[in-house]
N, C-alpha and C positions, 0 to 999 in steps of 0.2 A: 504493500500500500504506500500512499504518498508519505506517511510518517516514517517509512523505512529509509527515505532519502536523507543523506547526510548533507545538510545545508552548506557545511564548510567545503565539501567536495564539489558541490555545484558552483559555489563561489570561486573555487580554485580553477575550475574549468573555464568559467567566464573570464576571469583575469588572464588566463593563459591565451585564450582565443583573442581577446582584445590586444594583448601584447604581440601575438603572432602577426596580426594585421597592421597595427599602428606603428610598431617599431620600424618596419621597412619604409613606411611612408615618411617617418621622421628622418631616416637616414638618406632617403632619396632627396628630400628637400635640402638636407645639409650638403649633399654632393652637388646639387644644382647651385646653391647660393655661395657656398664656401669654395668649392673647387671649379665651378663653372662648367661642369660636365653637361654635355648636350643631351636632349631627350632621345636623340638617335642612339647614342651609346647605351643609355639606360634601357631603352626599349629593346635593342638587339640582345642585351644581356638577359632580359626577361624571356625573349623569344628563344634564345639558345637553350634555356632550361626547359621550356615547354616542348621544344622539338626533340631534345636529347633525352628527356625523361617521360613526361606525361603522355606524349603522343607516340612514343616508340618503345623505350625500354620498359616502363612500368606496365603497360598492357601485356607485353610479351612475358614478363616475369610472372604476372598474375595467371596467365594461361598455363605456363609450364609448371608453376607451383601447384595449380589445381590438379594437373595430370599426375603429379608426383606426390599428392597429398598422403596417400597411404604408405608408400615406402619411406617418406620423410618422417612419419610418425614412429616407425619401427627401427630405423637404422640411424644410429648416432653418427656413423662415418659419412653416410650420404648427407645428413643434415649439415655437418661441418663442411663438406665439399660444396654444398649449395650456398652456404654463407660466403665461402671464398669466391664462388662464381658471382654472387650478387655484388660483392665488394669490388671485384676487378672490373666488372661491366660498368658499375657506377663511375669508376675512375676513367675508363676508356671513353664512355659516351660523353661525359661532361667535359673532360679536358679536350677531346676532339672537337666538340662544339666551340670551345673557346679558340682553338687553333684555327678552325675554318672562319670564325668571325673576324679574327684579326688578319687573316690572309685575304679575305675578299671584301665584305661590306665595310669593315673598319680599317682598311689598309691606310687610310689617311688620319687615323685616330690611334696612333701607337705611342702614347705617352703614359707615364706612371699614373697621372690623374685619370686618364681614360680607362686604364685597367681597374682603378678603384671604382669608377662609375659602372663599368661592365659588371664587376663582381657584386656591387650593390643591387643592380637590376636583376642579376641571376639569383642571388640568394634571397632577395626580397620577394621575388615571384614565388619561389619555393615556400617561403615562410607564410606569406599572406594567403596564397591559393591552396597549395597542397597540404602543408602542415596545419594551417588554420582550418581548412575544410575537414581534414581528418579529425581534428580536435572537436569540431562542431558535431560531427557524426558520433564521436565518442560520448559527448554530452547527451545527445539524443538517446543513445543506447542505454546510458546510465539511468536516465529518467524513465524510459519505457520499461526496461527490464526490472527496475526496482518496484514498479507498480504492478508488474505482471504476476498473476496468481496461477501457478502451474496446474493446480487441481482443476481449473476451468478450461484448460487447453485440450483440444481434441487433436493431438498430433501423434504421429508414429513414435514408438519408443526411442528410436535413434535421434529424432529431432528434439524430443523432450529432454534427452540426456544432454544434448548440445546447449539447449536453453538453460538447463540447470547449471551446467559448467560455466556458462557466461555469467549467471547470477552470482555464482561463488567467486568468480574473478573480481566482479564489482565489489562484493562484500569485503574482499581482502585488500582492496585498493585503499591506500592511506590518503587522507584528504589533501595532503600537500603534493602528492606525486604529479598531478598535471602541471604544476609550476616548474617541475624539472624540464619539461618540454619547452617552456618559454625561455628558461635559462639557456638551454641547448641552442636556441636560435641565435643567440649572441655569438657563441663559439662557432656555429656553422657559418655565420656571416663572415667572421674573420677568416675562416678556411676558404670560403668561396672567393673573397677578395684576394687573399694571398696566392691562391692557385692561379688566378687570372694574371696577377703580376708576374708569377713565375713563367707561365706560358708565353707571356709577351716577350720574355727574354729570348725566346726562340727566334724572334725577328730582330730584336735590337742587337743581339750578340751573334746571330747566325749559327746557333748550335742547337741541334735536335735534342740534346740531352735534357734541356730544360722542360720540354714537353713530357718526356718519360719520367723525369723527376716528379712532375705534377701528378701524373698517373699513379706512380708508386706511393706518393704521399697520401693521395686521396684513398687509395686502396687500403693502406695501413690504418688510416684514421677510421674508416668505416669498419674494417674487420675487427680491430682491437676493441672498438667501442661495443660492437654487437656481442663479441665473445665475452667481454667483461660483464655485460648486462646479464647474459645467461648464467654465468658462474658466480658472480658476486653481487648482482642486483643493480637497480637503476642509479643509485647514488654513486657507486663506484664507477659506473659507466660514464656518468657526467664528469667525474674526476679525470677520466681518460680524455674525454672531449675537451676539457679545460686545457690539458697539456697541449693537445694539438692546436687549439685555438691560440694559445700563447706562442707556440712555434710559428703559427701563421702570422701573428702580429710581428714577430721578429723578422720574418721574411719580407713583410710589407715595408718595414722601416729600413731593412738592409738594402733594398733595391730603390729606395727613395732617392731621387737625383740630388747630388750634393751641389748646393748653390755656391758659386764662387763669391768670396767676400769682395765687396766693392773696393776698388783701388783708391787709396787716399793719399794725396800728396803730403808727405811728412814734413815738408818745409825744409829750409836749408839746414844741413847738418854742420857740426863743428868743422869737419874736414873741408866741406865746400866753402865755408866762410874763410878758412885759412887760405885755400887756393885762390879765392878772389882777392884777398888782401895782398897775397904774394905777388899777384900780377899788377 
């Protein structure tokens, strides 16, 4: 019944969803006003995520995972292999999208600031649309399942078991856990921006290794976070995400262009004064 709903859990979901949507908006406005990033760069960043994930990889993953649902339940080895496949494909699809973007539509926008703008558009679209949408679905499921009375449902035993398992998962969910997802978006944004900066080095330095570095970094970030979540829980997983987010921040600052100090005329030195007086 409705009384079974944890008001704190609902509030946590609402805060997380609002953050998932509004944080990218704030960062986009900052990129526009502070860095002067164009809408073209921001838009192509968002489009790159949509094309590399939502319209290609994610649907393919859903279909394959559905076909493998039974073997994945019974084989730990297969599940581990599947997590590796998910992680490496995430890196390949997204980093390749960045590479193509800078090679073709953004060939005249290859600056550090443009890389930041692209990463903001890329990560912002993921946060506001994909993650925020999934969080909203999660909130709806919490409300609906919490109010559901299994004794009144006329479903096959297998489906009843699935609904019962879902209700148990909701009951075990701690009220603050949805906020972890909101925090993760900050780290994910740093990773998206940093990987865009790294991929840009492929063109600025003319070395392919930077693209492969980004693929590998992305792969390790995804795989270690998911594996940690399975073995040690969501809090430990966010600790891993924090480490990769800070590493990403370090990469962003490392590749930031060094501005030359303006030359200042120091005025006549003692030696020049002596030279002039000697003449």
